TIDREN-180937 format. One record per residue (C-alpha): x, z, y. Coordinates in steps of 0.25 Angstrom, whole numbers, plus 5000, padded with zeros to 4 digits. Layout:
N
<site X="X" Z="Z" Y="Y"/>
...
***
This chain:
118
<site X="5403" Z="4645" Y="4953"/>
<site X="5409" Z="4656" Y="4945"/>
<site X="5418" Z="4667" Y="4952"/>
<site X="5428" Z="4675" Y="4945"/>
<site X="5434" Z="4687" Y="4952"/>
<site X="5446" Z="4694" Y="4947"/>
<site X="5450" Z="4708" Y="4951"/>
<site X="5460" Z="4719" Y="4946"/>
<site X="5473" Z="4713" Y="4949"/>
<site X="5485" Z="4721" Y="4956"/>
<site X="5499" Z="4726" Y="4955"/>
<site X="5502" Z="4734" Y="4943"/>
<site X="5515" Z="4739" Y="4937"/>
<site X="5520" Z="4734" Y="4924"/>
<site X="5513" Z="4741" Y="4912"/>
<site X="5501" Z="4743" Y="4920"/>
<site X="5487" Z="4738" Y="4919"/>
<site X="5476" Z="4730" Y="4927"/>
<site X="5462" Z="4726" Y="4924"/>
<site X="5458" Z="4713" Y="4929"/>
<site X="5443" Z="4709" Y="4931"/>
<site X="5436" Z="4696" Y="4933"/>
<site X="5422" Z="4696" Y="4938"/>
<site X="5414" Z="4683" Y="4936"/>
<site X="5402" Z="4679" Y="4945"/>
<site X="5394" Z="4675" Y="4933"/>
<site X="5391" Z="4680" Y="4918"/>
<site X="5404" Z="4680" Y="4911"/>
<site X="5398" Z="4677" Y="4898"/>
<site X="5395" Z="4663" Y="4903"/>
<site X="5410" Z="4660" Y="4903"/>
<site X="5416" Z="4655" Y="4890"/>
<site X="5428" Z="4663" Y="4893"/>
<site X="5435" Z="4671" Y="4904"/>
<site X="5450" Z="4674" Y="4906"/>
<site X="5461" Z="4679" Y="4914"/>
<site X="5473" Z="4670" Y="4918"/>
<site X="5486" Z="4674" Y="4924"/>
<site X="5495" Z="4666" Y="4934"/>
<site X="5508" Z="4671" Y="4937"/>
<site X="5516" Z="4666" Y="4949"/>
<site X="5521" Z="4652" Y="4947"/>
<site X="5514" Z="4651" Y="4933"/>
<site X="5502" Z="4645" Y="4927"/>
<site X="5489" Z="4653" Y="4925"/>
<site X="5488" Z="4658" Y="4911"/>
<site X="5478" Z="4664" Y="4902"/>
<site X="5479" Z="4679" Y="4901"/>
<site X="5466" Z="4682" Y="4893"/>
<site X="5453" Z="4676" Y="4890"/>
<site X="5439" Z="4681" Y="4885"/>
<site X="5428" Z="4672" Y="4880"/>
<site X="5413" Z="4675" Y="4881"/>
<site X="5413" Z="4681" Y="4867"/>
<site X="5424" Z="4690" Y="4870"/>
<site X="5436" Z="4683" Y="4863"/>
<site X="5449" Z="4686" Y="4871"/>
<site X="5462" Z="4679" Y="4872"/>
<site X="5475" Z="4683" Y="4878"/>
<site X="5488" Z="4678" Y="4882"/>
<site X="5499" Z="4683" Y="4873"/>
<site X="5506" Z="4689" Y="4885"/>
<site X="5495" Z="4699" Y="4887"/>
<site X="5490" Z="4702" Y="4873"/>
<site X="5489" Z="4717" Y="4871"/>
<site X="5490" Z="4720" Y="4886"/>
<site X="5478" Z="4713" Y="4892"/>
<site X="5463" Z="4713" Y="4888"/>
<site X="5452" Z="4704" Y="4893"/>
<site X="5438" Z="4709" Y="4893"/>
<site X="5424" Z="4705" Y="4899"/>
<site X="5412" Z="4712" Y="4904"/>
<site X="5400" Z="4702" Y="4903"/>
<site X="5391" Z="4712" Y="4911"/>
<site X="5401" Z="4713" Y="4922"/>
<site X="5405" Z="4698" Y="4921"/>
<site X="5419" Z="4702" Y="4922"/>
<site X="5431" Z="4700" Y="4913"/>
<site X="5443" Z="4710" Y="4913"/>
<site X="5458" Z="4709" Y="4910"/>
<site X="5464" Z="4722" Y="4906"/>
<site X="5479" Z="4721" Y="4908"/>
<site X="5489" Z="4732" Y="4902"/>
<site X="5504" Z="4733" Y="4901"/>
<site X="5505" Z="4723" Y="4913"/>
<site X="5519" Z="4717" Y="4915"/>
<site X="5525" Z="4708" Y="4926"/>
<site X="5522" Z="4696" Y="4918"/>
<site X="5507" Z="4699" Y="4920"/>
<site X="5508" Z="4697" Y="4935"/>
<site X="5500" Z="4685" Y="4940"/>
<site X="5486" Z="4681" Y="4946"/>
<site X="5475" Z="4684" Y="4935"/>
<site X="5464" Z="4674" Y="4936"/>
<site X="5450" Z="4676" Y="4929"/>
<site X="5445" Z="4663" Y="4922"/>
<site X="5431" Z="4659" Y="4916"/>
<site X="5428" Z="4648" Y="4908"/>
<site X="5415" Z="4641" Y="4906"/>
<site X="5412" Z="4630" Y="4896"/>
<site X="5398" Z="4626" Y="4899"/>
<site X="5392" Z="4617" Y="4905"/>
<site X="5407" Z="4613" Y="4907"/>
<site X="5420" Z="4619" Y="4906"/>
<site X="5424" Z="4627" Y="4918"/>
<site X="5434" Z="4638" Y="4922"/>
<site X="5433" Z="4648" Y="4933"/>
<site X="5444" Z="4656" Y="4940"/>
<site X="5445" Z="4669" Y="4948"/>
<site X="5454" Z="4670" Y="4960"/>
<site X="5464" Z="4678" Y="4952"/>
<site X="5470" Z="4693" Y="4954"/>
<site X="5484" Z="4696" Y="4955"/>
<site X="5491" Z="4705" Y="4945"/>
<site X="5505" Z="4710" Y="4948"/>
<site X="5513" Z="4718" Y="4938"/>
<site X="5525" Z="4725" Y="4944"/>
<site X="5537" Z="4727" Y="4934"/>
***
């Protein structure tokens, strides 16, 4: 069983920054990809940023130029650096890991709350 543990959320003023971390219980290079999802109150969970095991990244249009996803294989951790935060970034941020072999599967963390005050 894979465990993903997020940390780094909190309350920040608009324009501020936060750095989220997601620590995995196994070697992250075994995952096909990892990512961060955001769920705002009353809304669905949407992809914010993802990174593959070869380092390719993808971002939601709303965070391009402000957020950066990165990985540290030695620490089995991925990060999400969030700059120029605004109220629309408020939500619970979940870490996700995808495996493809021996069969497709997805793992989720418990989430960390990010609240941006305007």
